[in-house]
C-alpha positions as CSV (number, residue, x, y, z in Angstrom):
1,X,64.1,105.6,82.6
2,X,63.4,103.5,79.9
3,X,61.8,104.9,76.6
4,X,58.4,103.7,75.9
5,X,58.2,102.6,72.1
6,X,55.9,100.6,70.0
7,X,57.7,100.4,66.8
8,X,55.7,101.2,63.4
9,X,52.1,102.5,63.6
10,X,50.5,102.8,60.1
11,X,47.6,105.0,59.4
12,X,45.8,103.8,56.4
13,X,43.4,105.9,54.0
14,X,43.1,108.1,50.9
15,X,43.8,111.2,52.7
16,X,40.1,112.0,53.4
17,X,39.1,114.4,56.4
18,X,38.2,111.3,58.2
19,X,41.9,109.7,57.7
20,X,43.5,113.1,58.5
21,X,41.7,113.1,61.9
22,X,42.8,109.8,62.6
23,X,46.4,110.6,62.0
24,X,46.0,113.4,64.1
25,X,44.5,111.5,66.8
26,X,47.4,109.1,66.5
27,X,50.1,111.8,67.1
28,X,48.2,113.4,69.9
29,X,47.9,110.0,72.0
30,X,51.6,109.0,71.4
31,X,52.8,112.5,72.4
32,X,50.6,112.7,75.7
33,X,51.8,109.2,76.4
34,X,55.4,109.9,75.5
35,X,55.5,106.8,73.4
36,X,58.1,106.9,70.6
37,X,56.6,105.3,67.3
38,X,57.6,105.4,63.7
39,X,54.1,106.8,62.4
40,X,53.6,105.9,58.5
41,X,50.9,107.2,56.4
42,X,49.6,104.6,53.6
43,X,47.2,106.2,50.9
44,X,47.9,103.7,48.1
45,X,44.9,101.5,47.7
46,X,46.9,98.6,46.5
47,X,49.0,98.8,49.5
48,X,46.1,99.2,51.9
49,X,44.4,96.1,50.5
50,X,47.7,93.9,50.7
51,X,47.6,94.9,54.5
52,X,44.2,93.3,54.7
53,X,42.3,96.6,55.2
54,X,39.0,96.7,53.7
55,X,37.7,100.1,55.1
56,X,39.2,103.3,55.8
57,X,40.4,105.0,58.0
58,X,42.4,102.4,59.6
59,X,45.4,102.0,62.3
60,X,47.8,99.4,62.3
61,X,50.6,98.7,64.9
62,X,53.0,96.0,64.0
63,X,51.2,93.6,61.8
64,X,47.7,93.9,63.9
65,X,45.0,95.9,62.7
66,X,43.6,97.8,65.7
67,X,40.6,99.7,63.9
68,X,39.0,100.1,60.6
69,X,36.3,102.0,59.2
70,X,36.0,104.5,61.7
71,X,37.9,107.1,63.6
72,X,39.1,105.6,66.9
73,X,38.3,107.3,70.0
74,X,41.3,108.9,71.8
75,X,40.8,106.6,74.8
76,X,41.1,103.6,72.6
77,X,44.3,104.7,71.1
78,X,45.9,105.3,74.4
79,X,44.8,101.9,75.8
80,X,46.1,100.0,72.7
81,X,49.3,102.1,72.6
82,X,50.1,101.4,76.4
83,X,49.5,97.9,75.9
84,X,51.9,97.4,73.1
85,X,54.4,99.5,74.9
86,X,54.1,97.2,77.9
87,X,54.5,94.2,75.7
88,X,57.8,95.8,74.0
89,X,59.4,96.4,77.4
90,X,58.6,92.8,78.6
91,X,60.2,91.4,75.5
92,X,63.4,93.5,75.9
């Protein structure tokens, strides 16, 4: 069985409670779906701006901003992660 993976997932925010909740939801969704990812936390405001994010919390997979300015719903994260895992398998 092939390992499902989606590369890098960035959780952006200054470390506020909403950002911590977003990070927890990301880890929970990945674990539930058994998808491997390199989860990175980005809290530096300059780096966040360079990535094109104006509002936090935000989640980026690869170079795509999936959500910003709100905590994503667990179902949204799972859908996005499954879509990217499927794309990753097709390109292998």
